[in-house]
C-alpha positions, 0 to 999 in steps of 0.5 A, spaced: 465 213 368 463 219 370 463 222 377 456 224 377 453 218 376 456 215 382 457 221 387 451 224 390 456 229 395 463 229 398 463 233 405 466 238 407 465 241 400 473 243 400 479 244 405 485 248 407 492 248 408 495 249 415 489 246 419 489 242 425 483 239 425 484 232 421 480 231 414 475 226 414 471 226 408 464 223 408 463 221 400 455 219 398 454 215 392 450 208 390 455 202 392 461 207 393 464 202 398 465 198 392 471 203 390 478 204 392 479 211 393 486 216 392 487 223 391 491 226 386 493 233 384 490 236 378 495 237 372 495 244 373 499 243 379 506 242 378 508 238 384 515 236 385 517 229 385 510 227 384 508 229 391 503 236 393 503 234 400 495 231 400 494 224 400 489 219 403 491 215 409 485 211 410 478 209 407 473 207 412 466 203 410 460 204 414 454 199 414 451 202 408 454 201 402 453 208 399 458 211 403 465 211 404 469 215 410 476 217 407 482 220 411 486 225 408 492 228 410 494 235 408 501 237 409 502 244 412 506 246 406 501 242 401 500 246 394 494 249 393 489 248 388 484 243 385 485 235 386 482 229 384 479 224 388 480 218 384 475 212 385 476 205 382 472 199 381 472 193 377 479 196 373 475 202 371 476 209 375 473 216 375 475 222 378 471 228 383 474 235 383 476 237 391 479 244 392 485 245 397 485 252 398 490 257 402 488 259 409 487 266 410 492 270 413 491 270 421 485 266 421 487 261 427 488 268 431 481 271 429 478 274 435 471 273 437 465 276 441 466 279 448 463 283 454 465 289 449 459 287 444 452 287 444 449 282 440 443 283 436 439 276 435 435 276 428 430 270 426 432 271 418 425 269 416 422 275 420 426 281 419 426 283 412 425 281 405 431 283 400 429 278 395 422 276 394 424 272 388 427 267 393 420 266 398 419 260 395 423 255 391 422 249 386 427 245 390 424 246 397 417 243 400 414 249 404 412 255 400 411 262 403 405 265 406 406 271 410 399 270 413 401 264 417 403 264 424 408 258 423 409 259 415 415 262 411 414 270 411 420 271 406 425 274 410 433 273 408 439 274 408 439 280 403 434 283 408 439 283 413 444 286 409 440 291 407 439 293 414 446 292 417 447 300 417 441 300 422 444 294 426 450 298 427 447 305 428 443 302 434 449 300 438 450 293 436 457 290 434 455 283 433 449 279 429 446 272 431 442 270 426 437 263 428 440 257 423 440 259 416 441 252 413 437 248 409 430 246 413 426 242 408 420 240 413 414 240 409 411 245 414 414 250 420 421 250 417 422 258 418 426 257 424 431 253 421 433 248 427 431 242 423 437 242 418 436 238 412 443 239 409 449 242 414 453 245 408 448 249 404 444 255 406 437 255 405 435 257 398 430 261 401 435 265 405 440 265 399 446 262 397 453 260 401 456 265 397 451 270 399 452 268 406 459 270 406 457 276 402 453 278 409 459 276 413 464 281 409 459 286 409 458 286 416 465 286 418 466 292 413 461 296 419 464 293 425 459 288 426 461 280 428 457 274 426 455 268 430 453 262 427 447 258 430 448 251 430 445 245 432 449 238 433 443 235 438 439 234 432 437 234 425 430 234 421 427 228 419 428 231 412 435 231 412 438 227 406 441 222 410 435 219 413 432 214 408 439 211 408 443 212 414 451 211 414 451 207 420 445 204 424 447 208 430 448 214 426 442 217 430 439 214 436 433 209 436 428 206 440 423 200 439 418 206 439 419 213 438 421 216 445 422 223 447 427 227 451 426 227 459 428 235 459 432 233 465 439 236 465 440 234 472 442 227 470 448 230 468 451 232 474 446 228 479 451 223 483 445 219 485 442 219 477 441 212 474 444 210 467 437 209 465 435 216 466 441 219 463 440 215 457 433 218 456 435 225 457 441 225 452 438 219 447 431 221 446 429 226 441 427 233 442 421 232 438 418 227 433 421 231 427 428 232 429 432 225 429 437 225 435 444 225 433 449 219 436 455 223 438 458 217 441 459 215 434 466 217 432 464 218 425 458 223 427 463 227 432 468 228 426 463 230 421 460 236 426 467 237 428 470 239 421 463 241 419 464 247 425 471 249 422 469 249 415 463 254 416 468 258 420 474 258 415 469 258 409 465 264 412 469 268 416 466 267 422 466 270 429 463 266 434 458 260 434 451 259 439 450 251 440 442 250 441 440 245 446 447 244 448 445 239 454 441 234 450 448 232 447 452 227 450 456 231 455 463 228 453 463 228 446 461 235 446 466 237 451 471 234 445 467 238 440 469 244 444 476 242 445 477 241 437 474 248 435 478 252 440 484 248 438 483 250 431 481 257 433 484 259 441 481 265 441 474 263 439 468 264 443 462 259 443 456 260 447 451 254 449 444 254 450 443 251 457 436 252 459 436 252 466 433 256 472 438 252 477 444 256 478 449 251 480 446 246 474 448 252 469 455 253 472 456 246 471 456 247 463 461 252 463 468 250 461 474 251 466 468 250 472 471 246 478 465 240 477 466 235 483 466 229 478 471 232 474 467 234 468 470 240 463 465 242 458 470 246 454 465 251 453 467 258 454 460 261 454 453 260 457 447 263 457 444 266 463 437 264 464 437 265 471 438 272 471 433 272 465 428 269 469 429 274 475 429 280 470 422 278 468 419 276 474 422 282 478 421 288 473 413 287 472 411 287 479 410 293 484 410 288 490 415 290 495 415 283 499 422 280 501 424 276 495 420 280 490 421 285 485 428 288 484 430 284 490 429 278 486 435 281 481 439 282 487 438 275 490 440 272 483 446 276 482 448 275 489 450 268 487 455 270 482 460 266 486 458 260 483 460 262 476 467 260 474 468 266 469 462 272 469 465 275 463 463 269 459 456 269 460 450 272 456 445 276 458 438 277 455 431 279 457 428 275 451 430 271 445 426 267 440 424 262 444 421 266 450 415 271 451 417 277 448 419 282 454 414 287 451 409 282 453 412 280 459 412 288 461 405 289 459 407 294 454 409 298 460 415 303 456 418 306 463 419 298 465 422 297 458 427 302 459 429 299 466 430 292 463 434 296 457 438 299 462 440 293 466 442 290 460 447 296 458 450 296 464 450 289 468 456 284 467 456 279 462 455 280 454 448 283 452 444 280 447 437 283 445 432 280 440 431 284 434 425 289 435 426 289 443 430 296 442 422 298 441 419 294 445 416 289 440 410 285 442 406 279 440 401 279 435 397 274 438 400 271 445 396 265 444 400 263 438 406 261 442 413 262 438 409 263 431 406 270 435 412 272 438 416 271 432 413 278 429 415 281 422 420 288 423 415 293 420 418 296 414 422 289 412 417 288 406 415 292 400 408 295 401 408 295 409 404 300 412 409 302 417 417 302 417 421 302 424 427 301 420 427 309 419 427 315 424 421 318 420 417 312 420 418 311 428 416 318 429 410 317 425 408 310 428 401 309 431 401 302 433 405 296 435 407 290 432 400 287 435 397 292 431 394 296 437 395 303 438 401 306 442 402 313 444 405 318 439 412 318 439 413 312 444 417 307 438 421 313 436 423 314 444 424 307 446 429 306 440 433 312 441 433 310 449 436 303 447 441 306 442 444 312 446 445 307 452 448 301 447 452 306 443 455 309 450 457 302 452 461 301 446 467 305 449 466 303 456 471 299 458 468 299 466 462 296 463 466 290 459 471 288 465 469 292 471 467 289 478 460 290 481 458 292 488 450 292 489 446 294 495 440 291 498 433 294 499 426 292 500 422 298 496 423 295 490 429 300 488 436 297 486 442 300 486 449 298 483 456 300 481 460 298 475 467 300 477 475 299 476 481 303 479 479 309 475 472 309 473 465 307 476 458 307 473 452 308 478 445 305 476 439 307 481 433 303 479 426 305 482 421 301 480 416 302 484 410 307 484 412 312 488 419 317 488 424 315 491 430 318 495 437 315 493 440 313 500 447 315 497 451 316 504 449 308 504 454 307 498 460 311 501 464 305 501 465 306 494 462 313 493 467 316 496 472 319 491 468 319 485 468 325 482 466 329 475 460 325 475 456 326 468 449 323 467 449 318 461 442 319 459 443 327 459 449 328 458 449 333 463 453 334 469 451 330 475 451 330 483 448 325 487 446 325 495 442 323 499 436 328 497 437 326 490 430 324 488 428 319 482 421 319 479 417 312 479 419 307 474 425 311 472 432 310 472 439 314 473 445 312 470 452 316 472 458 315 470 464 317 474 472 318 475 475 315 481 481 317 485 486 313 486 485 309 492 
C-alpha cells in the first residue's frame, strides 16, 4: 500500500518541539476513517528505549469517512527529524512522512509591531510583477488580465522582494500584505480573501519557500512582516467544500443567508439570539462559506494554522480580517491561544464600526460590562479614519465640521483601554483612496500625512498613499482604487519607484496630468516625516494634549517628561496666527525648538503665521517640571 494512494493531505504540514499549542492533525484521504494510526520514528532516528517523545494519544473520526483528526503529543525534549504516520487497515499498512523540527531559538519571545512602527499595506497583485512566468498557472482557475479592473494583474512576492529597499527607504518598518494564500475562485480572486488552501501560498504569488525568503529579506532590512488572515470564511473553491469533515464545519441555512453586518448584537443587552445568529453565522458573500468556530475541530484547526505560519515563516504579527463576523467566544480563545505561544505578539483585528464604544469593546482587556474579553491586542481606528476623511476635505468652519471633527473624535480617547494598540490610517484596500477623498489636493494630503506621522497609535499607509495615488476609475469601486504601482511592471511608461521616475512623472495613477514635481514632492514629504518618526520615542509613547478651535485649525502636542512635538494644522483658506499664549500650560518650559520639516531652529509666538492649508511641526526639549 502506498501513502499517495490513500492520503490527499495532512495538516499542519509539519511541527516543532517546545510548542505549547496542542497538535491535532487533519488527515484527508479516501475512506481514511477505516484506518488505525500511530506514529513511529524514521529508521534514521536513534531513540533510547524505543521512544523519541512523539506519540499518538487519540484518533477522532468525523462525519465524513474521508477524514481523521489525530492528536499527537510532542514532548519538549522529543528528537527532531522525520517520523512516519503509520496507517493500518485490514492487516495492511502504509506510511506517511511527518517532520518534527527544532524550534528556532527565541521564537516564543519574538517581538511584534508597536507604536514605533509604520506599517506599509500592499495588495500583492497590484504592487509589482517580479516574475511574469507565474502570472497564470496550469493549476489555478483565473488567468492574468492586466486590463481588467477585477482581474489578476500579475503582482507577486518577487515583486515585493525587488522593492524592499524602496519600502525601507520610505521610513516604513513593517509590511502588511493582503492575503497571499491560494484563492482559486474562477474570477475576482486577486484580493486573496477567499482562501482555497490554508497551507499554500498562491502559486501566482510564489511558493511557501519564497514567502519565507521574503520574510527573511524584509528582516534583513529592518522590516517586520504581518500576515493578513481570515478565520471567518473560506472560499467556495476551497478543497474541502465538496466533502466537509463535519456537517457543521460551516454554517448552513435552508437557503442562502447573508450576515446582517450588525455588530451591535455582540454587546447589545437587548439583542435577540436570532439577530446574533444571523450576524455571526450568515455568509459574508455567496462565494465565501462561513466557518463555524463553535465546532472545536474548526477552532483547533485555525489555532494551529496561525501558529504554524508564525513559526514557519518567522512572522512578526497578524491582521485578522472581518473580526466581529466570527463567533466572539471562540475567537477570544483563538487570540488567547496564539498569545500563549507568543506572549509579546501583536494581532490587530478589523472591527469596522463608526461607534467608538463598540470599537473599544473588541480590544482585549477592555472592562466590558458583560465581562467579555476578546484577548485581541489591537484594533483598527475606523472612527478616527472617518473623522480625518470628513474633516480635512472641507473649508467649513461650522461647529463639529472641519478639524473640529478630528478634535471631537480624539476627545473620546477616554473610552479606549490601550491607545498604544490602535492602528491609525488614512485609507486601506477597502476604502476610497485618500487622494480621491481629498479631491487630489496636494496640500491637504500633506496635512493627512502629518497627522498620521504624529498622532497616537500605530500608523499604516496603503501602498502609494505616500504619493497620493488615486483611483483609475472611482465608479469601479475596489477594482478601481487598487491601482498598479507605476514601474512595477516591465514596460511601464512611468516608474514611481525611482527618484528620477518620480521627478519626471507627468500624470497620476488615473492618467490625468499632475503639476510638475508633485509626485516627487509628496513622496519626499512623507518620507521625511516617517524617517524622522522612527527615532522619536515621544511620538511612539508620549501623551497628547490638544486645543480647541472654531476656525478649521487644529493644534496638539505630543509630549513626555523630556521632549515635546508641537503640531499646528491650518486647514483653512487663509493665513492663521498661532495663539501660542493659549498653550502656555504646556508651552512653558519648551526650548531648543527645531522645525521638523526644514531642519532649521524655530521659535513660535502669537505672531507666528501659518499659511493656508499648511502645517507646522516643531520638536522641543522640555525643562524638568
